[in-house]
C-alpha positions as CSV (number, residue, x, y, z in Angstrom):
1,M,7.4,14.5,-3.1
2,P,5.8,10.9,-2.2
3,G,5.0,10.2,-5.5
4,T,9.0,11.6,-6.8
5,T,10.0,8.7,-4.2
6,K,8.1,6.0,-5.4
7,T,8.8,6.9,-9.1
8,M,12.6,6.7,-8.2
9,G,11.9,3.4,-6.3
10,V,10.3,2.1,-9.7
11,L,12.9,3.1,-12.0
12,T,15.7,1.8,-9.6
13,V,14.0,-2.2,-9.7
14,G,13.2,-1.4,-13.0
15,G,17.0,-0.6,-13.6
16,L,18.0,-3.8,-11.5
17,V,15.9,-6.1,-13.8
18,M,17.3,-4.7,-17.0
19,V,20.9,-4.7,-16.1
20,T,20.6,-8.3,-14.8
21,A,19.0,-8.8,-18.0
22,Y,21.7,-7.6,-20.0
23,T,24.2,-9.3,-18.0
24,V,23.1,-13.1,-18.4
25,A,22.1,-12.1,-22.1
26,L,25.4,-10.4,-23.1
27,G,28.0,-10.7,-20.3
28,S,28.7,-8.1,-17.5
29,N,29.1,-4.4,-18.2
30,G,30.6,-2.7,-15.2
31,W,29.6,1.0,-16.4
32,L,25.8,-0.3,-16.4
33,W,26.2,-1.9,-12.8
34,F,27.9,1.5,-11.3
35,G,25.1,3.4,-13.0
36,W,22.6,1.1,-11.1
37,V,24.3,1.4,-7.6
38,V,24.4,5.3,-7.8
39,L,20.6,5.0,-8.8
40,G,20.1,3.1,-6.0
41,L,22.0,5.4,-3.7
42,I,20.4,8.8,-5.0
43,T,16.7,6.4,-4.4
44,L,18.3,5.4,-1.1
45,G,19.1,9.2,-0.3
46,M,16.0,10.4,-1.1
47,V,13.8,7.7,1.0
48,V,16.0,8.8,4.1
49,S,15.6,12.6,3.4
50,R,12.0,11.8,3.3
51,S,11.8,10.3,6.6
52,A,13.5,12.7,8.4
C-alpha cells in the first residue's frame, strides 16, 4: 500500500499545479477546484488510514 499512497500524493500535487496553471491562463473553474479538493481529501484519508 505505501506505493499507492505515494502515487496519490504525487497525483494530488500534480493536480494542484495543473489546476493553478489553468486558473492563471484561462480563469477560475470551480469544478476543477472542487475535483482537486475531493482528490486531496481522498489522499488525506489514505494517509490517515495507513498510519492507523
